[in-house]
C-alpha positions as CSV (number, residue, x, y, z in Angstrom):
1,X,6.9,12.7,-12.6
2,X,3.8,12.0,-10.2
3,X,0.1,12.2,-11.1
4,X,0.2,15.9,-11.1
5,X,3.3,16.1,-13.3
6,X,5.7,16.8,-10.6
7,X,9.1,15.2,-10.0
8,X,8.6,13.7,-6.7
9,X,9.5,10.3,-4.9
10,X,6.6,7.9,-4.3
11,X,6.7,5.1,-1.8
12,X,4.0,2.7,-0.5
13,X,4.8,1.9,3.2
14,X,3.7,-0.7,5.5
15,X,2.0,0.1,9.0
16,X,0.3,-2.0,11.5
17,X,-3.1,-1.3,13.0
18,X,-3.9,-1.5,16.6
19,X,-5.7,-4.9,15.4
20,X,-2.3,-6.6,14.3
21,X,-3.3,-6.3,10.7
22,X,-1.0,-5.0,8.0
23,X,-1.9,-2.1,5.6
24,X,-0.3,-0.1,3.1
25,X,0.0,3.8,2.9
26,X,1.0,6.0,0.2
27,X,3.5,9.1,0.6
28,X,5.2,11.5,-1.6
29,X,8.3,13.6,-1.4
30,X,10.7,16.2,-3.0
31,X,13.7,15.5,-1.6
32,X,13.6,11.7,-0.1
33,X,13.9,13.1,3.4
34,X,10.5,14.7,4.2
35,X,7.6,12.8,3.3
36,X,3.8,13.3,3.1
37,X,0.8,11.1,3.3
38,X,-1.3,11.5,0.0
39,X,-4.7,12.8,0.9
40,X,-7.7,11.7,-0.7
41,X,-6.9,8.0,-1.3
42,X,-8.3,5.2,0.4
43,X,-11.1,5.2,2.8
44,X,-9.8,7.7,5.1
45,X,-7.9,10.6,3.5
46,X,-4.4,10.1,4.4
47,X,-5.1,6.7,5.7
48,X,-4.3,3.3,4.5
49,X,-4.7,2.7,0.6
50,X,-4.8,-1.0,0.5
51,X,-5.3,-3.9,3.2
52,X,-6.0,-7.6,2.9
53,X,-9.1,-9.2,2.6
54,X,-11.6,-9.0,5.6
55,X,-10.7,-12.2,8.3
56,X,-14.3,-13.6,7.8
57,X,-13.3,-13.7,3.9
58,X,-11.9,-17.0,3.0
59,X,-9.2,-15.6,0.6
60,X,-5.5,-16.0,-0.4
61,X,-4.6,-12.7,1.4
62,X,-7.2,-12.8,4.4
63,X,-4.4,-13.2,7.0
64,X,-2.1,-10.5,6.2
65,X,-0.4,-8.5,3.6
66,X,3.5,-7.3,3.1
67,X,6.2,-6.4,1.3
68,X,4.8,-3.9,-0.9
69,X,6.5,-3.6,-4.5
70,X,5.2,-0.4,-6.4
71,X,6.0,-0.4,-10.2
72,X,5.6,2.4,-12.6
73,X,4.3,1.2,-16.1
74,X,5.1,2.4,-19.4
75,X,1.5,4.0,-19.4
76,X,2.2,6.3,-16.5
77,X,0.0,4.3,-14.0
78,X,1.3,2.4,-11.3
79,X,1.1,-1.4,-10.2
80,X,1.2,-2.8,-6.6
81,X,2.6,-6.1,-6.2
82,X,2.6,-7.8,-2.5
83,X,3.0,-10.9,-0.4
84,X,-0.3,-12.1,1.2
85,X,-1.1,-14.7,3.7
86,X,-4.0,-16.6,4.6
87,X,-5.5,-17.2,8.0
88,X,-4.2,-20.9,7.2
89,X,-0.8,-19.6,7.0
90,X,-0.2,-20.2,3.4
91,X,1.8,-17.3,1.5
92,X,1.4,-16.5,-2.0
């Protein structure tokens, strides 16, 4: 079940903005065919829920982020794993 108790599929998807940076979005589906972006999460409703560090920050994921992996924990909360690359080309 999702946060509202409904049996829905949940997916974190990857999108690329006009600036070339990769971002994560969140969507749900009752049937696995029709998907709806989740509104009210992230800075813009229905927009990205996550992106790597800003380009002016020297961080391990300031280049790009990818390969999202969403895991539901026994407590019912979710954990998002991802691969990040720095502008220096190192991947973690």
